[in-house]
C-alpha positions, 0 to 999 in steps of 0.5 A: 375179041374184035372190038378195039377200045381207045386209051384213057387219060383221066384218073377215074380209070376203073369206072370209065373202063367198066363203063366202056366194056359194059357199053360194048357188051350191051351193044353186042360188040362183045358177045356172050361167051367171049373171053376177056383178056386182061392184058389185051384190054390193058394195051387197048386202054393204055391202063395198068393191069390193076385198073383193068382187074378192078374194072372187071371186078366191078362188072363181075359184081354186076353180073356182066362178067363171069369167072370160070373155074380156070380163073379166066373171065368171060362175058356172061352167057347162060344156057337153058340149063343155067336158067333152070338152075337159077329159077330152082333157087329163086323158087326156094327163096323168093316165095318166102321173101314175098310172104315175109314182106306181106306180113311185115311191110310198113305203109312207107315200104309198100308205097316204095315198092309201088313206086318201083313198080310204076318206074318199071311200067314207065320204062316198059311203055317207053320201050327202054329195055336197058332201063327196064331191066335195071328197074326190074332188078331194083324192084326185086332188090327192094323186096329182098331188102324189106325181108330184113335178112342180109344173108338172104339178100346176098344169096338172091343177089348173087344168083340173080344178077347174072340173069338180069345182066344176061337178060339186058344183053339179050333184050337189047340185041335180040328180037322184041320182048313184051316188056309191058306184059312182063312189068304188069306181071309184077302187079299181082305180087305188089297187091299181095304185099299191100293186102298183107296176105301171107299165104296168097303172097307165097302162092302168087310168087311161086306161080309168077316165077314159074311163068317168068321161067317159061317166058325167059327160057323160051325167049333165050331158046328162040334166040339161040335157034335163030342164031344157029340157022 
């Protein structure tokens, strides 16, 4: 790692360390696939290994850092095969989630889901990629919560967080991505929930996930190709 961090002197080390590393990732100073060396970070921050490990756990929970089988930590990097695996799981779980929410959502829940959608559209129109990814994840997270199954929510969060975090890195550092088009693609899902159409919700999510899969696959593939030329 070539980026150098400044020592910290306040008591809220975990949050500050995680924040500085997160910013370095989003600004491309730390690259996808870079190894995260705890002792190096401890020396740079002037912090204990315990504080560094706690910060790394925070970033791992957020999907920015991935622990490999050999116990080393790396900045999350997803290749096309990883994307295919993530979307395979999403295709199994999220159509069921949307159909269940369409069948059970209250008026208040529908209004909240619509607010989350409008927040996404607002960020997209402003071209704020980082905020957009956060709000996109918030929309899906709200949907998972509304399904009322904690285990399903945990499974989806676990499988998709690396995708959203990696997308945030790539959108910020890469070429343009049509955020508004991506945001508007959620509108058909929202309308199915609002109408209470259970079967329509399931089919709409299947179709939309397939479109998202192709879009993000092509986007990542094009970035990788441009970096290799």
